[in-house]
Structures are given as structure tokens and as C-alpha cells.
C-alpha positions in Angstrom: 22.9 -15.8 53.1 22.2 -19.1 54.8 25.0 -21.5 55.5 23.5 -24.0 53.0 23.5 -21.3 50.3 26.9 -20.2 51.3 28.2 -23.7 50.7 26.6 -23.8 47.3 28.0 -20.4 46.4 31.5 -21.5 47.4 31.2 -24.8 45.6 34.5 -25.9 44.1 35.1 -27.6 40.8 36.1 -31.1 42.0 38.9 -31.1 39.5 40.3 -27.8 40.6 40.6 -29.1 44.2 42.9 -31.8 43.0 44.9 -29.4 40.9 45.4 -27.1 43.9 46.8 -30.0 46.0 49.0 -31.0 43.0 50.4 -27.5 42.8 51.2 -27.4 46.5 53.2 -30.6 46.1 54.9 -29.3 42.9 56.6 -26.5 45.0 58.7 -29.2 46.7 59.9 -30.6 43.4 62.4 -29.3 40.9 60.6 -30.6 37.8 60.0 -28.8 34.5 56.7 -27.2 34.2 55.8 -28.9 31.0 56.3 -32.4 32.6 54.1 -31.4 35.5 51.4 -30.2 33.1 51.5 -33.6 31.3 51.1 -35.4 34.6 48.1 -33.2 35.6 46.3 -33.5 32.2 43.8 -36.2 31.3 45.1 -38.1 28.4 41.8 -39.2 26.9 38.2 -38.2 27.6 35.5 -40.3 25.9 32.0 -38.8 26.1 29.3 -40.8 24.5 25.6 -40.7 23.9 23.9 -43.9 22.9 20.2 -45.0 22.5 18.6 -47.7 24.6 15.1 -48.9 24.3 13.4 -48.5 27.7 9.9 -50.0 27.6 8.3 -48.6 24.5 10.5 -45.5 24.4 14.0 -44.9 23.2 16.2 -43.0 25.6 19.6 -41.4 24.9 22.0 -42.3 27.6 24.9 -40.0 28.5 28.1 -41.8 29.6 31.9 -41.3 30.0 35.2 -43.1 30.2 38.3 -41.0 31.1 41.9 -42.2 30.9 43.9 -39.8 33.0 47.4 -41.3 32.5 49.1 -43.7 30.2 52.4 -43.7 32.1 51.6 -47.4 33.0 49.1 -49.7 31.3 46.4 -50.8 31.6 44.4 -47.9 33.0 42.3 -48.7 36.0 39.2 -47.2 37.6 35.6 -47.8 38.6 32.3 -47.0 36.8 29.7 -45.1 38.7 26.0 -45.0 38.0 24.5 -41.7 39.2 22.2 -39.0 37.9 24.9 -36.5 39.0 27.6 -37.9 36.8 29.4 -35.2 34.8 32.7 -34.8 33.0 34.4 -32.8 35.7 33.7 -35.4 38.3 34.8 -38.3 36.1 38.1 -36.5 35.2 38.8 -35.8 38.8 38.2 -39.3 39.9 40.4 -40.6 37.1 43.2 -38.3 38.3 42.8 -39.5 41.8 43.2 -43.1 40.6 46.5 -42.2 38.9 47.9 -40.8 42.1 46.5 -43.6 44.3 48.0 -46.3 42.1 51.4 -44.7 42.2 51.4 -44.3 46.0 50.6 -48.0 46.7 52.9 -49.3 43.9 50.0 -50.7 41.8 51.2 -50.6 38.1 48.2 -48.9 36.5 47.4 -45.6 35.0 44.3 -43.9 36.4 40.9 -44.1 34.7 37.2 -43.6 35.6 33.8 -44.1 34.0 30.3 -43.0 34.6 26.8 -43.4 33.3 24.2 -40.7 34.0 21.3 -42.8 35.3 19.6 -43.3 38.7 20.0 -47.0 39.5 17.4 -46.7 42.2 14.6 -46.1 39.7 15.8 -48.0 36.6 14.8 -51.6 36.5 17.5 -54.4 36.6 16.5 -55.4 33.1 17.2 -51.9 31.8 20.4 -51.5 33.8 21.6 -54.6 32.1 20.7 -53.2 28.7 22.6 -50.0 29.4 25.6 -51.7 30.9 26.0 -54.0 27.9 25.6 -51.2 25.4 28.1 -49.1 27.3 30.6 -52.0 27.2 30.1 -52.4 23.5 30.8 -48.7 23.0 34.0 -49.0 25.0 35.1 -52.0 22.9 34.5 -50.0 19.6 36.9 -47.3 20.7 39.4 -49.7 22.3 38.7 -48.3 25.8 38.5 -51.6 27.6 40.7 -54.7 27.7 43.1 -56.6 30.0 46.1 -54.6 28.8 44.3 -51.4 27.9 41.7 -50.3 30.5 40.2 -52.4 33.3 37.0 -51.1 34.9 35.7 -51.9 38.4 32.7 -51.2 40.6 32.0 -47.7 42.0 29.1 -45.8 43.4 25.9 -47.4 42.1 27.5 -50.5 40.7 28.7 -53.9 42.0 29.4 -57.5 41.1 26.3 -57.8 39.0 27.3 -55.0 36.6 30.9 -56.2 36.4 29.7 -59.7 35.4 27.6 -58.1 32.6 30.6 -56.2 31.4 32.8 -59.3 31.4 30.1 -61.4 29.5 29.7 -58.6 26.9 33.5 -58.3 26.4 33.9 -62.1 26.1 31.1 -62.4 23.5 32.6 -59.6 21.4 36.2 -60.8 21.8 36.2 -64.5 20.9 39.4 -66.3 21.6 40.7 -63.7 24.2 42.4 -66.0 26.6 42.7 -63.3 29.3 39.2 -62.0 28.9 38.5 -62.5 32.7 41.1 -59.7 33.3 39.0 -57.1 31.4 37.2 -56.0 34.5 37.6 -56.5 38.3 35.1 -56.6 41.1 33.4 -59.7 39.6 31.7 -62.4 41.5 34.1 -65.1 42.8 32.4 -67.6 40.6 33.4 -65.5 37.6 37.0 -65.0 38.5 36.6 -62.5 41.3 38.8 -62.5 44.3 37.7 -63.1 47.9 38.1 -60.0 50.0 37.4 -57.5 47.3 34.0 -56.2 48.7 35.5 -55.0 52.0 38.9 -54.0 50.6 38.4 -50.2 50.6 37.0 -50.1 54.2 39.7 -52.5 55.4 42.4 -50.4 53.8 41.0 -47.3 55.6 41.2 -49.3 58.9 44.8 -50.4 58.2 45.9 -46.8 57.4 44.4 -45.2 60.5 45.6 -48.0 62.7 49.1 -47.5 61.5 48.9 -43.8 62.2 47.6 -44.5 65.7 50.7 -46.6 66.3 53.0 -43.6 65.9 53.9 -42.2 69.3 55.1 -38.9 67.8 51.9 -38.2 65.9 49.6 -39.2 68.7 51.5 -36.9 71.1 51.0 -34.0 68.7 47.2 -34.4 69.0 47.1 -35.4 72.7 46.0 -39.0 72.2 47.3 -42.3 73.5 48.9 -44.8 71.1 46.5 -47.4 69.6 42.9 -47.6 68.5 41.4 -49.1 71.7 39.0 -46.7 73.3 39.2 -44.1 70.5 35.9 -42.3 69.8 35.1 -42.6 66.1 32.4 -40.9 63.9 31.7 -42.3 60.4 29.7 -40.5 57.8 28.3 -42.8 55.2 27.2 -46.4 55.7 27.7 -47.6 52.1 30.2 -50.4 51.3 33.2 -48.4 52.5 31.8 -46.8 55.6 30.1 -50.0 56.8 33.2 -52.2 56.6 35.4 -49.5 58.1 33.0 -49.1 61.0 33.0 -52.9 61.5 36.8 -53.2 61.6 37.2 -50.2 63.9 34.5 -51.7 66.3 36.3 -55.1 66.3 39.6 -53.4 67.1 38.1 -51.8 70.3 37.3 -48.3 69.0 34.0 -46.8 70.1 31.7 -45.8 67.2 29.9 -42.8 68.8 28.0 -41.6 65.8 26.9 -42.8 62.3 25.6 -40.4 59.7 23.6 -41.0 56.6 21.6 -38.8 54.1 18.5 -38.7 56.2 20.3 -37.7 59.4 22.6 -39.2 62.1 22.5 -41.2 65.3 24.7 -40.6 68.4 25.5 -42.5 71.6 28.5 -41.5 73.6 28.8 -45.1 75.0 29.1 -46.5 71.4 26.9 -48.0 68.7 26.8 -51.6 67.6 27.3 -51.4 63.8 25.7 -54.8 63.1 22.6 -53.9 65.0 22.4 -50.5 63.3 22.5 -52.2 59.9 19.7 -54.6 60.9 17.7 -51.6 62.1 18.4 -49.9 58.7 17.2 -53.0 56.7 14.1 -53.3 58.9 13.0 -49.6 58.9 14.8 -48.1 55.8 16.6 -45.6 58.0 19.3 -45.5 60.7 17.2 -42.9 62.7 15.3 -43.9 65.8 17.9 -46.6 66.6 17.3 -47.8 70.2 19.3 -46.0 72.9 20.6 -43.4 70.5 20.0 -39.7 69.9 18.7 -38.6 66.4 20.5 -35.7 64.7 18.4 -34.3 61.9 21.1 -32.4 60.1 23.7 -35.0 59.0 26.4 -32.4 58.6 26.1 -31.5 62.3 27.3 -35.0 63.1 30.7 -34.1 61.7 31.1 -31.4 64.4 30.5 -33.7 67.4 33.3 -34.5 69.9 35.4 -37.5 68.7 39.0 -38.6 68.2 38.7 -39.9 64.7 36.3 -38.6 62.0 35.8 -40.8 58.9 33.9 -39.1 56.0 33.0 -42.0 53.8 30.3 -40.5 51.6 30.6 -37.4 49.4 33.2 -34.8 48.4 33.5 -31.3 49.9 31.5 -32.1 53.1 34.1 -30.3 55.2 34.5 -26.8 54.0 35.5 -23.3 55.2 32.1 -22.7 56.8 32.3 -25.8 59.2 36.1 -26.5 59.4 36.5 -24.4 62.6 33.7 -26.4 64.3 35.3 -29.8 63.6 36.5 -31.3 66.9 38.1 -34.4 65.6 41.9 -34.8 66.1 42.3 -37.2 63.2 40.4 -37.1 59.9 40.6 -40.2 57.6 39.4 -39.5 54.1 37.6 -42.6 53.2 35.6 -40.7 50.5 37.1 -38.9 47.6 37.8 -35.3 48.3 35.7 -34.8 51.4 37.8 -31.8 52.6 38.1 -28.7 50.4 41.5 -26.9 50.1 40.4 -24.0 52.3 39.2 -26.4 55.0 42.5 -28.2 54.7 44.3 -25.0 55.6 42.0 -24.2 58.5 42.3 -27.7 60.0 46.1 -27.8 59.5 46.4 -24.6 61.6 44.3 -26.3 64.3 46.8 -29.2 64.3 44.3 -31.8 63.0 46.0 -34.8 61.3 44.4 -35.5 57.9 45.1 -38.9 56.3 44.5 -38.1 52.6 42.1 -39.9 50.2 44.8 -40.6 47.6 46.4 -43.0 50.0 43.7 -44.0 52.5 41.0 -45.3 50.1 43.5 -47.1 47.8 42.5 -50.5 49.3 40.0 -51.1 46.6 42.4 -50.7 43.7 45.0 -52.7 45.5 42.8 -55.7 45.8 41.5 -55.1 42.2 45.2 -55.5 41.2 45.3 -58.8 43.0 42.2 -59.9 41.1 43.7 -58.8 37.8 46.8 -60.8 38.5 44.8 -63.8 39.5 42.9 -63.6 36.2 46.1 -63.3 34.1 47.7 -66.2 36.0 44.6 -68.4 35.6 45.2 -69.9 39.1 43.5 -69.3 42.5 45.5 -67.7 45.3 46.6 -70.4 47.8 46.1 -73.3 45.4 49.8 -74.2 45.2 51.0 -73.3 48.7 48.1 -74.2 51.0 48.7 -77.9 51.3 52.4 -77.5 51.4 52.1 -75.0 54.3 49.8 -77.4 56.2 52.2 -80.3 55.8 55.2 -78.2 56.9 53.2 -77.0 59.9 52.2 -80.5 60.8 55.9 -81.6 60.9 56.8 -78.6 62.9 54.1 -79.3 65.5 55.2 -82.9 65.8 58.8 -81.8 66.6 57.5 -79.3 69.2 55.3 -81.9 70.9 58.1 -84.5 70.9 60.6 -82.0 72.3 58.3 -80.6 75.0 56.6 -84.0 75.7 53.3 -82.2 75.7 50.3 -82.4 73.5 49.0 -79.1 72.0 45.2 -78.7 72.4 43.2 -79.7 69.3 41.6 -76.3 68.7 45.0 -74.6 68.9 46.5 -77.2 66.6 43.8 -76.7 64.0 44.5 -73.0 64.0 48.3 -73.5 63.6 48.0 -76.2 61.0 45.6 -74.4 58.6 47.3 -73.2 55.4 46.6 -69.8 53.9 43.3 -69.4 52.1 42.8 -66.9 49.3 41.2 -64.3 51.6 44.1 -64.6 54.0 46.6 -63.9 51.3 44.6 -61.0 49.9 44.2 -59.4 53.3 47.9 -59.9 54.1 48.9 -58.3 50.8 46.5 -55.4 51.4 47.8 -54.9 55.0 51.4 -54.9 53.8 50.6 -52.4 51.0 48.8 -49.9 53.3 51.5 -50.1 56.0 54.3 -49.6 53.5 52.4 -46.8 51.8 51.9 -44.9 55.1 55.5 -45.1 56.1 56.7 -43.9 52.7 54.5 -40.8 53.0 55.5 -40.2 56.6 59.2 -40.6 55.9 59.0 -38.2 52.9 57.1 -35.7 55.0 59.8 -35.7 57.7 62.8 -35.7 55.3 61.6 -32.8 53.1 59.9 -31.0 56.0 56.6 -31.0 54.2 53.6 -29.4 56.0 51.2 -32.3 55.9 50.5 -35.9 54.9 48.4 -34.9 51.9 51.2 -32.8 50.3 53.7 -35.5 51.1 51.4 -38.1 49.4 51.2 -36.0 46.3 55.0 -35.5 46.2 55.5 -39.3 46.5 53.0 -40.0 43.8 54.5 -37.4 41.3 58.0 -38.7 41.9 56.8 -42.3 41.1 55.1 -41.2 37.9 58.1 -39.2 36.8 60.3 -42.3 37.4 57.9 -44.3 35.2 58.1 -41.7 32.4 61.9 -41.7 32.6 62.0 -45.5 32.3 59.9 -45.3 29.2 62.3 -42.8 27.7 59.5 -40.4 26.9 61.2 -37.4 28.6 65.0 -36.6 28.8 
């Protein structure tokens, strides 16, 4: 049997992978089995089929919306457009959203949606028809609303689709003063928040950067503290992978390889991410990038020498057949479920540090939370404090210049005087969230002597969900 066929034969149910990780964490908790089963279960699965006229034909579209947990409302999660969408995948992603939100103290239950279409071959006009019809179906069953269920972009969707969802919701909910908060990931002109597009990739960067500051952890894998000079490989150059690569490059890390579906490129001296993107737009592929080596099998790029590996594309790309060949000392799960449970065990025995997806890629939902709050408050971030901060800084600089009898250079003065913009506040909030989340997981791992960060993250998440249920008075 070939390795490719072996991988297919060993394919996991995505949902069962999450349950295995959940069960590992449950061993560290003295919680009644029934309550654990409630937390694991999806509360509501809405599978729908609806007709849409495409050209002269009527096509029946298959779609889903899953609400995994109602321990906090609204539910929150993206909508993906993919021909591979299925119920198992959507249920799993909804469960991951529940755990992510709990870890980073975002007060949402987890949800996820999906429409089974290929957005690459469906026209924009027909995607709009499908999106609007899907939204109306959600409204009929009370599966969308600012306090009920708030969708967001995911694979195959973006600002355009979110604006159609908002517009459809608004037209069918006249007088809803908080209608803007029915969906996040909108264009800024329609109530979106600055910094949302790069949020997940930036969150990945903040999480790995915080790990690399920890002397104890770096000693355990034989690396120096800090990101500067670390060799990084990133699989996937979508929204998450591209922004993560950009931030790592700006921090002094060396991007030695980038992998996409058609293959990968490698240069031990480092790749300039911006130039690779320009090459991709020009040629339609990252392959044949100047001064780089092509790697035909994209999976082989995961096995190259590096310090940090960032799988930012698909689930289950690191499995029992290639885990022993992974040379990275740190794996940051920017994608959902890129490491199977069996690979997790193999890599753990090798001493590889894995920063889990339920923490590391929570940057998107964190900034979605900021957008939701902005929509509910009906005021732009920075509007009330920006001018006040600038005035206070002006007075402070005048005191300093008078005391020191020295003028501060104009460029430096401009930088100090500037009050916080919306994007500054959003990024500051995201950075604080990711740093605090990492230390909560790390501290719990050490205090309970848990085997790895993933299990500690699940333990932290379950504890927070239990606490929410107890406050609601649902369980004794």
C-alpha cells in the first residue's frame, strides 16, 4: 500500500479527533460523566436543502448551521463555502469554536456553518443568490441574530458574503436596532472593524512569540529565546498563512519554505513573503520563484529542517506515517486539526512542542468579538479617547521639554503625540488576549503536571464551560 493510500485508509473522522483530545483532558478533571457528555455534544444541527435558480436550471443546495453549545449566547462561528462541506466537518469546527472562545474569555458558544458549493466555479451573481437564500433559511429557524447566532467568514467566504448576509438580515428584520451585530467580518464601511482580516494570522504570531520568550521551554527543545533567526516553514498561503508569514518575517524570523497545494518552495537563506505573493499573483503559482528550490510534493515540505512549523491549511496533514520525519522543534497549529491524535503522541515522545489550534488560531474570533461589541455600542473604537490622549500627550511633552530645556525632534514628537486609532486598540486587545491565554494554559500545565499544552488547553476550556453552566444554575 502506498503512503498516500495508507493515509486515506487511516483517515480519521474529524469529530472523533476532537473527542479523543477532550477525553484525554477529562482524565484530569473530577466531573460527572453526564456533564462531560453534555459539553461534548452538539446542541443543534440544522441541515437544509433549498432550491436556487442558476441560469435556466434550478439547483438544490445543501447547507448546514451547527450550534455546538448554548452555555453562553450568542453562538459564534464562521461559514465556509466548499464542495467538501459535510456534517461531520461542520460539527467538529463548531465544537472547536466552543473551546476556543472559552480559552480566550470570549463570551460566545461555538457554532459553524457551511454551504456545499465550489466558490471557484460559481459566479458572483449566483453566490449572492445562494448566500441570501441561506440567510433567509437561518432567519426562518431563528438560527441568526445579534443575541442568538453570529456568523463570520471562513474558508471560501469574506467581507462580500458577510455584507450580503447583513443586508438580507436587515431587510427581513425591520426595526432591529442592533442588526449590524448579526454577523462579523463585514467591510469597515458596513460596521466592520479594522484589523479583522489579519487577526487570525497575527494571533498565531503573538502565541508563538510568547512561547519563544519562555526560557524553560526553549531550553527543552535546544533553542535560544526569541524569534530572531528562527527558521520557519509555513504550509498554506491563504489569509491566515500569509499574514502569519508576514509578521514572522518582520520579527526577524527566517521563512525557509512556503507550501501550497501545487507544491512548495525552499531557500535556506530565507524567502521574502511579499515577493512570493507578487510572483503568485503574476504566475498563478508559488513554484519557480527566483532563487528557490521547487518541491513537487507539498507534504515533503513539512519534513524539512526548521525550528518552527506552521501548518495553516488543512486538517490531518501530520499523521502517523510522517510524524517521525518531522524535524521541527515547535509546531504551531494555525489550521484546525492539522495533527492527528496518533501523530500527537509520536511528536510528544520526540519532545516537540505543539501549540494547539483551540488556542493558537483564536485570534479571528477574538477580533470578531471586538466587532460585535462595536456594533452593539454603535460607536467606533478610539472615537472618545483619541483626542483626549493626544491632548494629554501634548501637555506631557511640553513639561518634559521645559524641564530638560531641549526640543524633541518633530518626527519623534508626532509618534508620541498620536492618540490610539481603532486598529491600534484592536491589535492591543488581541495581543493581550493571546498572551494571557498562553500563560493560563502554561500555568495549568505546570500546576496539574499535564503532559502537553493541548491537553492543558482542553482542561482550561472545560473548566470555564463548567463554571458558566454552574452560574446559569443548570447543573447542581
